[in-house]
Structure formats: structure tokens, C-alpha cells
N, C-alpha and C positions, 0 to 999 in steps of 0.2 A: 805445633801451636804454642805460642807463648802464654804463660800463666798470667792472667789478669788479676791484680790484687783486689781483694774485696774491700769495700768501704763500710765496715761494720760498726755499729754503735759500741761504745766502750764497754758497756755491760749488757747482759742479756735483757732485752726490753720485755715489758709485760705485754700480754696479748692485746690489751686495750690502749696501749701507748700510741696515741695518734700523732705525736710530735716527731716520731722517728721516720726519717726518709731513707728508704732503701729501694734497690731495684728488685726485679722479679727473682733473680738468682739468689740474692741475699735474703729476700723475704722467705723463699722456700726452705733454705737451709736453717734459718732461724726457727721456722715453724717445726721442722723436723727435730731440731735439738730441744725445743721447748717441750715436745711430746716424747722425748727419748725413753720415758718410763714404760712406754708401750712396746718397746722392743728389747731384745737381750743384748748381751755384750758382743757376741759374734756379729749380729746384725749392725751394731753401732760401728764396729771396726770396718765392716764392709762399706758402711755409709761414708766414713772418712776416706777410705781407699778409693772408692768410686768418685768421690768429689774431686780428687786431685789426679784421677787416672789419665785424662786426655790432654793435660796441659803441662805436664812435667816430664823430664827424661826418665827412662827406665831405672837408671842408677838412683836418682832421687826418690822415685816411687818405692824402690826396695828399702831404702833407708827409712822412709816414712812408715812403711808397712811394719817394719820391726818395732819402731817407736810406738805406733798405735797398738800393736798387740800386747805391749808390756804396760803402757801407761793407762790405757782405757779401762782395763779391769780394776786398776787402783782407784781411778776417779769414780767408777761405778759403786765403790764402797761408801762414797760420801752421801750424806743425806740429800743434798741438793746437787746431784750429779750433772743435771742439765746446765748449771752455771759453769762448772769446771770444764765440761765438754765444749761449751761455747767459747771459753777462753783458750782451750786447746786449739780450736779452729783459728782463732785470731792469732795465736802464737805461731802456728805453722804458716799461716798466711803471711806473717812478717818475716820469718827466717828461711822459707823454703828456697830462696835464691842464694843463700849463704851456705855453700857446700861444706866449708870447714866447720861451721856451727853445727850443721846437721850430723856430720861425722862424729864430732865430740859428743853430741847429745845421744846418738845411737849407741855409742860405746860407754855411756854413763848411766846405765839403768839403776845404779845405786842411789842416784839423786831423784828418782821418779816419785818416791813417796813425798819428799819435800817439795818437789816441783808441783805435785798435785795440790799441795796446800796453797802455793802461790796462785795457781790457775783458779782455784776455787774461791779465792778471796775477792779480787777485783781486776778490772782491766788495766788500771794504773800500774799495778805490780807486774802484770803480764807484759805491758808495754816496756817497762824499765828493763825487765829481764831479757826481752827480745833484742834490745839495742846492743848488747855486748855479751859474747859467750863467756867472758871471764867471770861474769856474775854467777855462772853455774858453780864456781868454787864455793861461793857463800852458802849454797844449799846442800853442800856435801855433808853427810852425817858427822864426819870427823873434822869439820872445819875448825881450825884451832883458834882463830882470832875472835875474841869476844869483847863486847863493849864493857868499859870499866866505870862508866858514870863520871868521867872526868875529861876535861877539855884536852888534857895532855895527850890522850890517845889520838885525837884528830890533829893536833899540832905536830906530833911526831910523825904521823903518816904523811902529812904535807912536806915535812922537812926531808923525807926520803926521796921526794921527786927530784929528778935531775932535768931541769928545763933549759940548761945553758945553751944547748946546741939547737934549740927549736927556733924557727921563725915565728912570727906573731900568731899565725893561724894554728901552727902546730902546738904552741904553748897554750893557747886557749882550749884546744881540743884535749890536750893532756890533762889540764885542770878539770875539764868537764867530765872526762872519763873517770878520773879518780874520785871526784865528788859523787858521781852516780854510784860508784862501788860502795862508798861509805854510807851513802843515803840508803842504799838497798840493804846493807847490813842492819840498819836500824829498823827498816820496814819488816824484814824477815824475822828479826828478833821479836817484834811486836806480834805478828800473826802466828808465830811459833810459841807464844805464851812465855817467852823468856823475860819480857819487860812489860810494864803497864803502859797505858796511854799517857799518863803523867810523866813517866820516865822517858818514853819516846819523845815527848815534847822537849824535855831537857836535852836529850841527845841531839835533836834537830837544831836546838839553839846553840849547843856547843859547836856543832858542825858549821853553822853559819858564822859564829864568832871566829873560829879557826880559819875559815875560808877568807874572811875579810882581812884578818891579821896577815895571812900569807900573801895575799894580793898586795896589801900595802907595803910589805917588805920588797916585793918585786918593783913596785913603783918608786919607792924611796931610793932603792939601789940605782934605778934608771935615772932618777933625778940627780943623784950625785954624779953619775958618769957624764951626764949632759951639762950640768951647771957647776959641778964641784961644790955643792952645798949639802949640808945635812938639815933638811927641813923638818922641824919637829913642832913648831908653834902653830898647830892646827888641831881641830877637834871634830870628831864625828859623834853626833847625838842620835841614838836609835829610839824610835817611837814604837808604839803598838806592841805586837807579839814579840818582836826582836828586843824591844826595850824591856819587856817584862819577863823575858826568857821563857815564853810559852809558845814557841814556834810550832807550826804544823809542817807537814812534808812539802806543802806548796806555798808557804807564806812568802809574801813580798818582804823586802827590806825597806822600811820607812826610815829614811835618813835625812838629817840636816847637817850641813857642813859649815863650820865656823873657823875663821882664820885670824892670824895675828898681823903684826906690822913689820916683821923682821925682813921680809923679802917682798919683791914686786907681787902685785895681786895675781898676775898671770901664772906665777909659779904655783900658787895654791890652787887656782882654778884648774890648771893642767892636771894636778894630782887628783882632784876630785873627779874630773871628767874621765881620766884614765881608769879610775876605780869603777865608775859606773859602766864604762865600756867593757872592761874585762868581765865584770859580773853579769852584764845583761845582753851583750852582743850575741846574736843567734848565729851559731856555726852549724856544721854538719852534725855536731855532737850535742846540739841544743844550747841551753843557757845554764848559768849557775843560779842566778836569782833575778827576778824583776826588781828594779830599784825605783822607789817612789820618793820624790823629793818635794812634793807639793806642800808639805807642812813648813817649808822655809818661809821667812818673812815676806819674800817677794812673790810667793805663790807659784803658780805654774809658768808664768810668763817672764819672770825677772831673772836676775843672775842665779847661777847654780849654788852660790855660796854667799855668806854674809860675814861681816866683821863682828867682833865682840860687842862693839857699841850698837851696831844695827840690831843684833839679836836681843840685847838687853832693852833697848828703847822700844822695840816692837812689842815685846811681851809685857812691858810696863804700861805702855800708853795706847797701843793700837790693836792688839790681838782680841779675837772674839773669845767669849766665855768658853766655848767648846774647845778652843785651842789651849786655853789655860788648864782645862780639865785634862786634855790629852798630854799636856806638859808634865803632869803628875805621874805619868806612866812612861817616863823616859829613862835612858841610861847612857852615860858616856862610855863609848866602846874603844876609845883610844887611850893610851897611857903615856902622858908627858906632862910637863909643868903647865902648859897652856890648857890641857884638858882638865887638870886639877882646878884651874880658875873657873872653867865652865861648870864643873860640878858644884862648886861653891855658889856660882851665880844661879844655877838651877834650884838649889836649896832655898835661896832668898826669894826667887820668883814664885816658888811654890807656896810661900807663906803669904803672898799677896791675897787680899780678899777678893772673892768672886761674888758678884751680885746675883741673888736668887731671882730677882725680877728680870734681869737681863738674860739669864739662862732660860727662863720660861719664854721670853720673847723669841729667843733663837730657836727653841724647840718648835714654837708655833710656825715660824717661817719655814723651817725644815719640812714640817707636815704640809704646809701650803704647797711647797715645791713638789713634794711627792704626789700630792693629789692632782696638781696641774699636769704632771707627767702621765699619771694614770688616765686622766681625761683625754689627753692627746692620743694616747695609745688606743683608747676605746673608740675615738673618732676614726682612727686608722684600722679599726677592727682587729687590733692586737690585744688578745686577752693575756694578761699577766697574772698568773696565780702562783703564789709562793708554794714551794714544796713543804711538806710537814717537817723536813729535817733542816730547813734553812732558818738561820737564827741571827744573822749578822745585822742586816738593815731592815728586817721586817718589823711590823708592829709588835711590841712586847719582846723584842729580841735583845741582842747584846748591847746595842747603843742605848736603848731605853733603860737597861739595867745600870749602865754607867751614870746616866742622869739621876736615876733614883738613888744610887749610892751617894752621889754628891749631896742631894737634898737631906738624906737621912743622917749621913755622917756629920753634916754641918748642923744638924738639929734645926733645920729651917722652920720659920714660922708658918710656912705653907703646908707642912706635912701633918697628917693625923697622928698625934702622939700616942694613941691607944695601941698597946701591945707593940711598941716600937722595936724592942729587942727581937721579938718573934719575926717581925717583917725583915729586919736586917739578916737574920738567919735564913729566911726564905730567899732573899736576894742572893745570898752567898751560895745556897744550894742550887738555885737555878743557874747562876753563873758557872758553877762547876759542871752541871749537866750540859749547858750550851758549849762550854769549853771542850768537853769530851766529844760531843756530837760534831763539833767543828773539826776536831782531829780526825775522826773517822771519815767524814764527808770528803776531806782533802786527800784521802788515800783511795777514794772511789771515783772522783771526777777531777778534771782540770778546769775546764771553762764551763760549757753548757752542761747542765745537770739533767739527767733523766728523772722520771717520776718515782723511781724506786732505788733503794740501796740494795746491794747484793746481800744474800742471806747470811753469809759469813761475817760481813760487817755488822749486820743487825745483831747477830749473836754476841759479837765482841762488846757491843754497846750494852746489851741486856745484862751481860755478866759484870761489866764494869760498874753499871748503875744499879745493880741488884733489882732489876725489874722482872716481873713475872713472864711477860711475853711481849710481842710487838705491839699488841693492842694497848697494853699497860704503858709501854714506852711512849707511844703516840699520845695517849691521854695525858701523861705527865707533862709532856712538852707543850701540848696544846693548852692545857689549863694553866701552865706556867706563863705562857705568852699572854693569855687573857688577864691573869692577875697582875702582871707587870704593866700591861697597857692601861688597865683600869686604874691602877694606883697612880701612875704618872698622869693620867687624865684628870684625876681629882685634884692633883697639885696645880695643874694648868688652869683648871676651871676655878679653883679657889682664889686665883689672882684676879679673875674677871670682876 
């Protein structure tokens, strides 16, 4: 009988999590693991052995039995062992058909202590590790390669790749495997308490910059081979987390492409399209990054790139206020004379005045759109309730803080001037809390989020934010959102 892969939620669901859809087999094993405290180590080993007994070969079962007998006692020492055991099930569910992987894992008991740290943290880390047995090297106790807080580490690691003899698919996969390895190094360093959340964010940003630089090298070399030209008069502007060097493990790359006049337009467009394709095309090894170009002057439906004049004219005469605010968090990520001219242009554009009244009107329109979507979903009987750890587009979240910072840093006539410095400090503190929360959420989930964070992730947050416990953490976040929302509301209402 062939083993049928389980379709398990990424993290152990709570007993009352009604959004989780699983079949009877999956539900039964989840319940047993959730209540694993009621049985001992030997009984848990038998539970795992029995689960795989009738669907795998005897040779595979022997390998698994040895693995279970050595790693389950280690996981049992963890405070929240049920979560580690759940990820062990997901891990074995992913790799049990890879006999080479199982053989290496069986003979690598020296990594089991660190493996238990990975399994006890989140499903994201478990899934990354299950994709490539080479990643087991990273969790070896004597692993020699350590992050140095410098982009040179990532640039040098890419330069060691030999992609000359690969076809397109092979080249894409080699890039993705290398990127996954370096990304996993950052993640493991974080959960192993070698680096902080802020340092991890810098490392993710260095990795993204080095990745884009290396891919551009490939594209420029190909452009020269095809057209015998060295194309340098173009620029890439990074927005958002990439622009501010505050990337999370799953951040998109928000990019805008600007080009000069030296060559035909199609030369530049081909360069940009190839960059997007190499970064975001999904292969058997996944993707490097999602690329979002909607902040370009033409929006989602126009050309992928714009000229210097288009870019300047749009932001001087046509852009929305929220786009002008977003422009203040940009960074030119290419190095050439044309990019220098764009940097100077950005400095000039960021000095242009932004109307308080217009910003308020745009916020009101955004809230109307959100309420209309909420009403439509209610009519369709779709209940959308934000999780306590969501901060990006929720009321009082990261976007509202950006607007508040605009009003207060501008010393707008619409703000309450009383204790202004204290309020700015509060905004900064909440921005830091939300930033760290965002970092952790992105190493627990990819797309759809469950109602709870894994306990190891919560503990990381509590330690980083110096909170007493989960209740205190939730209270700080909830009250922070309320304060931000109410303060912004007062500004909006003061204009009425």
C-alpha cells in the first residue's frame, strides 16, 4: 500500500480552531498529538511507528524507527513537546519517500538536538528543512559558516556558484537552492539565539540585495552576448521593507524600474522582465521572491518600466499623497551614473510639500473601501476577523502609524499639540513592536494564517519586547492599535 501524504495545517491547530479543514485520519492524529502529555515517551514512539506501519516499506520503517527512538525523547524535554512532535510528523510526512534523505538523517543523530529546535519553532522552518537534505549541514553543532553582518558574505557565496553549464531551468533551480540554504542559515541563527530579530531583518535585506545584484549580473552578461552592448543607464528603486532594509523572511520585493535614452526601449524592458522572471518564476524548487511593481507610475496595467521624465512628472503632478509618503521610504538599489541621477531626483521629490487635507481625504476613501469590502463579505456570510498578531492593514496598524508619523513630523495644524514629543515616542515604540511582530509572523506562516502563533515564536517575541507573558503581549498590541486608531480618527474628524 502506497503512503498517502497528509495535508496537515502548517502549525498545530488549537482545539477550537474551526477554520482548519482536515480529514478524519488527520483529525485523529492531531488530537492524539495535542494530548501527548497524557502518554509517555515509549507510547509516543509506538504512536509514530504505528502511524507509518502499513504504508511504507520495511526498510523505510526501520530507518524511521531508529530516528523516532532517538529524537522523540529529545523533543519530550521541550516545554511544548506537542508542537515539536506535530512538526516531526509533518517533517517525516514530507521526506519519507526520499530514501537518501532518510539514510543521512538516520546516521546524523548528532544534529537531533538542533533539529528539535527547528521542529519546535514553526512549520515554515520545518518545511524549508524538508526541501533539501543539504540543510542538515546548517544545524550541525560544528557548522563552521557564521553570518558576519555584511553583504559581502552573501555576494561571495553567490560568486562561488558555477551556472555556466546549466539550462534555464537548471540555473533557476540552482539559484533557488542556494538562496534557500542561506535563508535557512539566517533563520536557524535567529531561533538558536545567535542573532536578534533586528539583525535577522538586516541579514534578510543583505540576502535580497545580493540576490538581485547577482541576477542582474547574469542578465547584463546575456544582454551583452545577444546585443553586444553594456547597458548601464537604468535604475531600480526599492520601496517598502526592501527600501528601508527591514525585510522579513517572506517579504516581497516592491520595485520600480526607470530607464534612460541610450538604447531602444525594448532592451530595458527585456532586462526588467528577465529580472522579474528569474526572481519570481515558480519551479520545482519554488521561487526567490515575489516581485510587486504596482507602485510604478502606470500602476498594475501599464508598462513594466518608465522613463526618467515619466517618473519625475508623475510624482510632481499626478501621484497620490500616500504614494508621496511611500516615496520617502525608497532606496536606489543599482549602482551607475543613471542611478545617481535618480537618487538626486528622489531627494528633490521628497522635499515637495504634501497636503494634510488631501492625505485626510485619501485616508477616508481607504476606510470607505475597507468598509464596503467588509459589508460585501458579511452579505456573503464571510466573517473576517483579524488575528491579534496582524498589524499591517488592520485598524491602528502599520499603515495608520505611517500616516500619524506624517502628521506629527510635519507639525500639522490638525494634530493635538499636547504632549507631542510623548506621542512621537509612542508611535516609534509601537512601530518597533509591530515590526518585530511582523518578523515573527513571517517565520510562522506563508499565506493563510491560523488563529495562534507557535509557543516558541511567542517566547521569542516576549523576550525581544521584554513583556511579562502572552497576556501582557496581547494587551500591549491591542491597546497600541486602539491608541493609534483613535489618534488618527481625531485628526480625520478635526478636518470635518
